[in-house]
RODO-2510 file (C-alpha; in nm, 4 decimals, decimal comma):
residues 281
     n   res          X          Y          Z
     1     m     0,0000     0,0000     0,0000
     2     g     0,1315     0,3420    -0,0893
     3     k     0,2435     0,5985     0,1532
     4     v    -0,0269     0,8553     0,2467
     5     t     0,0824     1,2094     0,3182
     6     m    -0,1099     1,3682     0,5992
     7     p    -0,2028     1,7375     0,5779
     8     t    -0,0016     1,9693     0,7907
     9     p    -0,1673     2,1557     1,0766
    10     g    -0,3420     2,4693     0,9627
    11     d    -0,3862     2,3450     0,6038
    12     t    -0,7582     2,3629     0,5408
    13     s    -0,7502     2,3096     0,1635
    14     p    -0,9059     1,9813     0,0579
    15     y    -0,6997     1,9863    -0,2674
    16     p    -0,3309     1,9419    -0,3299
    17     a    -0,1209     2,2536    -0,4064
    18     a    -0,1188     2,3757    -0,7700
    19     p     0,1907     2,2998    -0,9760
    20     p     0,4350     2,5891    -1,0382
    21     a     0,3582     2,8200    -1,3327
    22     y     0,5089     2,7124    -1,6645
    23     q     0,7930     2,9251    -1,8001
    24     a     0,9557     2,8942    -2,1384
    25     p     1,2771     2,6998    -2,0964
    26     v     1,5940     2,9061    -2,1186
    27     a     1,9353     2,7653    -2,1823
    28     s     2,1500     2,7928    -1,8716
    29     s     2,4087     2,6024    -1,6754
    30     s     2,5117     2,6044    -1,3125
    31     a     2,8495     2,7275    -1,2104
    32     g     2,9431     2,3810    -1,0993
    33     g     2,8494     2,2119    -1,4257
    34     g     2,4938     2,1217    -1,3287
    35     a     2,2204     1,9961    -1,5570
    36     h     2,1330     2,2059    -1,8679
    37     r     1,7878     2,3337    -1,9588
    38     y     1,7304     2,3715    -2,3339
    39     q     1,6106     2,6805    -2,5230
    40     a     1,2656     2,6749    -2,6827
    41     i     1,2463     2,6193    -3,0589
    42     p     1,1816     2,9540    -3,2383
    43     e     0,8608     3,0013    -3,4303
    44     a     0,8635     2,9090    -3,7957
    45     d     0,8850     3,1839    -4,0595
    46     t     0,5339     3,2667    -4,1724
    47     n     0,6564     3,4127    -4,5057
    48     p     0,8849     3,1493    -4,6558
    49     t     0,8376     3,2706    -5,0103
    50     g     1,0361     3,5964    -4,9598
    51     g     1,0097     3,9003    -5,1868
    52     e     0,8728     3,8993    -5,5357
    53     d     1,2256     3,9423    -5,6817
    54     d     1,3466     3,6096    -5,5408
    55     d     1,2594     3,4261    -5,8609
    56     l     1,4976     3,6512    -6,0599
    57     p     1,8700     3,5830    -6,0844
    58     d     2,0642     3,8239    -5,8647
    59     d     2,2485     3,9584    -6,1716
    60     f     1,9268     4,1003    -6,3197
    61     k     1,7656     4,2500    -6,0108
    62     y     1,7067     4,6229    -5,9972
    63     g     2,0163     4,8182    -5,8974
    64     t     2,2671     4,5487    -5,9930
    65     t     2,5565     4,6830    -6,2002
    66     v     2,7611     4,4891    -6,4529
    67     s     3,0643     4,4855    -6,2223
    68     q     2,8569     4,3007    -5,9586
    69     c     2,7486     4,0256    -6,1982
    70     d     2,8913     3,6867    -6,2744
    71     v     3,1941     3,6790    -6,5068
    72     d     2,9971     3,5148    -6,7889
    73     i     2,7303     3,7868    -6,7748
    74     r     2,9955     4,0591    -6,7769
    75     h     3,1600     3,9100    -7,0828
    76     a     2,8250     3,8708    -7,2597
    77     f     2,7406     4,2342    -7,1830
    78     i     3,0722     4,3584    -7,3228
    79     r     3,0279     4,1480    -7,6379
    80     k     2,6818     4,2955    -7,6954
    81     v     2,8013     4,6527    -7,6418
    82     y     3,0964     4,6348    -7,8771
    83     s     2,9091     4,4306    -8,1374
    84     i     2,6394     4,6994    -8,1558
    85     l     2,9063     4,9708    -8,1586
    86     t     3,0886     4,7984    -8,4457
    87     a     2,7658     4,7753    -8,6466
    88     q     2,7006     5,1466    -8,5894
    89     l     3,0519     5,2416    -8,6988
    90     l     3,0300     5,0239    -9,0100
    91     a     2,6976     5,1841    -9,1056
    92     t     2,8429     5,5313    -9,0529
    93     t     3,1568     5,4477    -9,2504
    94     g     2,9464     5,3090    -9,5330
    95     m     2,7385     5,6264    -9,5442
    96     g     3,0561     5,8354    -9,5505
    97     i     3,1948     5,6340    -9,8406
    98     l     2,8664     5,6763   -10,0273
    99     f     2,8796     6,0540    -9,9872
   100     m     3,2462     6,0858   -10,0832
   101     f     3,2548     5,8561   -10,3849
   102     n     2,9031     5,8790   -10,5283
   103     q     2,8819     6,2090   -10,7091
   104     t     2,5048     6,1906   -10,7506
   105     v     2,4446     6,1558   -10,3773
   106     n     2,7020     6,4223   -10,2985
   107     t     2,5512     6,6719   -10,5409
   108     w     2,1967     6,6094   -10,4207
   109     a     2,2974     6,6569   -10,0559
   110     l     2,4807     6,9827   -10,1271
   111     q     2,1821     7,1146   -10,3185
   112     n     1,9441     7,0189   -10,0385
   113     v     2,1112     7,1436    -9,7229
   114     w     1,7793     7,1165    -9,5400
   115     s     1,8335     6,7397    -9,5326
   116     l     2,1245     6,7947    -9,2938
   117     y     1,8991     6,9734    -9,0450
   118     v     1,6334     6,7047    -9,0808
   119     s     1,8863     6,4321    -9,0040
   120     a     2,0358     6,6268    -8,7124
   121     f     1,7054     6,6966    -8,5382
   122     g     1,5699     6,3570    -8,6402
   123     s     1,8648     6,1795    -8,4773
   124     l     1,8024     6,3772    -8,1590
   125     g     1,4377     6,2689    -8,1573
   126     a     1,5359     5,9081    -8,2261
   127     l     1,7853     5,9227    -7,9406
   128     l     1,5142     6,0369    -7,7004
   129     g     1,2880     5,7562    -7,8225
   130     l     1,5709     5,5091    -7,7752
   131     l     1,6294     5,6188    -7,4170
   132     w     1,2557     5,5903    -7,3543
   133     k     1,2379     5,2327    -7,4887
   134     r     1,5907     5,1209    -7,4037
   135     r     1,4693     4,8033    -7,2280
   136     s     1,1784     4,7218    -7,4599
   137     y     1,2664     4,4696    -7,7298
   138     p     1,2361     4,5054    -8,0306
   139     a     1,1371     4,8735    -8,0016
   140     n     1,4828     4,9633    -7,8711
   141     f     1,6502     4,8176    -8,1806
   142     v     1,4080     5,0009    -8,4089
   143     w     1,4933     5,3327    -8,2427
   144     l     1,8619     5,2412    -8,2475
   145     s     1,8540     5,1720    -8,6217
   146     g     1,6762     5,4997    -8,6941
   147     f     1,9168     5,6962    -8,4773
   148     t     2,2235     5,5370    -8,6367
   149     l     2,1062     5,5954    -8,9947
   150     l     2,0148     5,9591    -8,9298
   151     e     2,3428     6,0246    -8,7502
   152     a     2,5329     5,8478    -9,0273
   153     y     2,3670     6,0738    -9,2847
   154     s     2,4844     6,3819    -9,0942
   155     i     2,8397     6,2480    -9,0724
   156     g     2,8386     6,1522    -9,4405
   157     f     2,7282     6,5032    -9,5320
   158     v     3,0075     6,6594    -9,3239
   159     v     3,2937     6,4374    -9,4439
   160     s     3,1992     6,5016    -9,8073
   161     l     3,3219     6,8590    -9,7509
   162     y     3,6758     6,7428    -9,6626
   163     d     3,9600     6,5885    -9,8569
   164     t     3,9495     6,2084    -9,8664
   165     t     4,3031     6,1763    -9,7287
   166     l     4,2176     6,3898    -9,4270
   167     v     3,9057     6,1849    -9,3572
   168     l     4,1016     5,8590    -9,3696
   169     q     4,3737     5,9988    -9,1424
   170     a     4,1175     6,1244    -8,8916
   171     l     3,9397     5,7870    -8,8959
   172     l     4,2571     5,5888    -8,8261
   173     i     4,3719     5,8269    -8,5521
   174     t     4,0298     5,8140    -8,3872
   175     l     4,0082     5,4345    -8,3896
   176     g     4,3642     5,4016    -8,2592
   177     l     4,3075     5,6529    -7,9808
   178     f     3,9760     5,4945    -7,8839
   179     t     4,1366     5,1497    -7,8629
   180     v     4,4210     5,2748    -7,6417
   181     l     4,1850     5,4635    -7,4098
   182     t     3,9516     5,1638    -7,3826
   183     l     4,2293     4,9211    -7,2921
   184     f     4,3707     5,1702    -7,0436
   185     t     4,0330     5,2072    -6,8730
   186     f     3,9791     4,8324    -6,8407
   187     q     4,3254     4,7893    -6,6861
   188     s     4,3150     5,0935    -6,4582
   189     k     4,1871     5,0964    -6,0996
   190     f     4,1126     5,4696    -6,1102
   191     d     3,7522     5,5798    -6,0630
   192     f     3,6922     5,7747    -6,3856
   193     s     3,3396     5,8632    -6,2766
   194     r     3,5038     6,1546    -6,0931
   195     l     3,5581     6,3200    -6,4314
   196     g     3,1840     6,3567    -6,4935
   197     s     3,1256     6,7088    -6,3639
   198     i     3,4524     6,8422    -6,5078
   199     l     3,3766     6,7043    -6,8539
   200     f     3,0186     6,8293    -6,8443
   201     f     3,1083     7,1895    -6,7665
   202     a     3,3959     7,1836    -7,0151
   203     l     3,1599     7,0587    -7,2848
   204     m     2,9034     7,3263    -7,2006
   205     g     3,1765     7,5875    -7,2424
   206     v     3,2759     7,4509    -7,5828
   207     l     2,9133     7,4442    -7,6978
   208     l     2,8658     7,8036    -7,5854
   209     v     3,1737     7,9159    -7,7789
   210     g     3,0522     7,7212    -8,0819
   211     l     2,7166     7,8975    -8,0626
   212     v     2,8900     8,2358    -8,0573
   213     q     3,1098     8,1294    -8,3486
   214     i     2,8034     8,0783    -8,5673
   215     f     2,7265     8,4496    -8,5515
   216     l     3,0783     8,5862    -8,4934
   217     p     3,3303     8,3594    -8,6681
   218     f     3,6729     8,3330    -8,5056
   219     n     4,0074     8,3060    -8,6831
   220     r     4,1628     7,9745    -8,7819
   221     t     4,4039     7,9644    -8,4885
   222     f     4,1235     7,9967    -8,2359
   223     d     3,9236     7,7302    -8,4190
   224     l     4,2256     7,4993    -8,3988
   225     i     4,2503     7,5579    -8,0234
   226     m     3,8804     7,4805    -7,9797
   227     a     3,9159     7,1641    -8,1888
   228     v     4,2045     7,0439    -7,9708
   229     l     4,0050     7,1192    -7,6560
   230     t     3,7048     6,9300    -7,7973
   231     a     3,9247     6,6292    -7,8756
   232     v     4,0584     6,6310    -7,5198
   233     i     3,7059     6,6507    -7,3758
   234     f     3,5755     6,3563    -7,5770
   235     s     3,8884     6,1543    -7,5033
   236     g     3,7939     6,2081    -7,1402
   237     y     3,4388     6,0993    -7,2178
   238     v     3,5728     5,7741    -7,3641
   239     l     3,7402     5,7054    -7,0286
   240     y     3,4324     5,8164    -6,8359
   241     d     3,1736     5,6196    -7,0362
   242     t     3,3885     5,3067    -7,0639
   243     h     3,4217     5,3051    -6,6855
   244     n     3,0520     5,3721    -6,6325
   245     i     2,9214     5,0959    -6,8591
   246     i     3,0789     4,8475    -6,6186
   247     h     3,0321     5,0214    -6,2843
   248     r     2,7070     5,2165    -6,3308
   249     l     2,4867     5,0397    -6,5876
   250     s     2,2845     4,7204    -6,5468
   251     p     2,3292     4,4164    -6,7756
   252     e     2,0098     4,5095    -6,9657
   253     e     2,1362     4,8545    -7,0696
   254     y     2,3840     4,7421    -7,3353
   255     i     2,2200     4,9604    -7,6026
   256     v     2,2627     5,2739    -7,3923
   257     a     2,6275     5,1819    -7,3379
   258     a     2,6862     5,1345    -7,7117
   259     v     2,5225     5,4680    -7,7981
   260     d     2,7315     5,6516    -7,5377
   261     l     3,0537     5,5170    -7,6869
   262     y     2,9316     5,5772    -8,0428
   263     l     2,8676     5,9460    -7,9720
   264     d     3,2098     5,9756    -7,8076
   265     i     3,3794     5,8307    -8,1152
   266     i     3,1826     6,0450    -8,3604
   267     n     3,2577     6,3685    -8,1779
   268     l     3,6222     6,2723    -8,1284
   269     f     3,6496     6,1960    -8,5013
   270     l     3,4991     6,5314    -8,6005
   271     a     3,7340     6,7165    -8,3631
   272     i     4,0404     6,5389    -8,5026
   273     l     3,9200     6,6096    -8,8566
   274     r     3,9021     6,9811    -8,7722
   275     i     4,2510     6,9686    -8,6213
   276     l     4,3992     6,8080    -8,9325
   277     s     4,2159     7,0481    -9,1627
   278     n     4,3298     7,3592    -8,9730
   279     s     4,6852     7,2269    -8,9442
   280     r     4,7101     7,1666    -9,3176
   281     d     4,5780     7,5101    -9,4092
***
């Protein structure tokens, strides 16, 4: 028979004492190495699916730059940029050859100068459309094609006014300089994005002087100085834009990167052409 515990004197309760209140177990140990009590298991995550961007690869999430992407994606981005740039330069070169060596086209263009203004303003409009649809395929390629053809027409019109030898020299110098600057940028650790504000204000100054020159032409020496300054500015823009396409743009903005470099090359070419022309005269 089991042992019966008798109530103590003064205990009038007919029921046994209530058990101690439950407390969540907390991990602890006694100073002398006593028994351990274990920590409670945390509650499960009630939102295991995460954000809506979790299904996208990290390389294509908003705010990811090319430099933060996988090596294969970086290489694919660079191939796209320079393939598009090469196609633009070939189209522009072909238009220049057409203007210089086809007398019919050359004569028509010189007799219809309004076409130059149409192509200039049209290329500006196409550029704005391209920036608007830069991530919408195939609209971005349609705008890119229109912009390139209109810009190529303007360049073809301009080079037809110069000697063929000068144009060829300017082309080779421009391509050589662009190649050297590009390789230098890829190998350098310098942050060329610091040049942005300097280049912008320098370019604004050159454009202002060019606007004044339309109404009050300067002498040839001053024009040579301005051409040299313009070449220096766009050489800086080659460094700046080449750095930015890797460190500022996302992998989906390869068309914007190609257009930036294309405009740098075109303006650098025109500046060098002016330098050679003024130096010869």
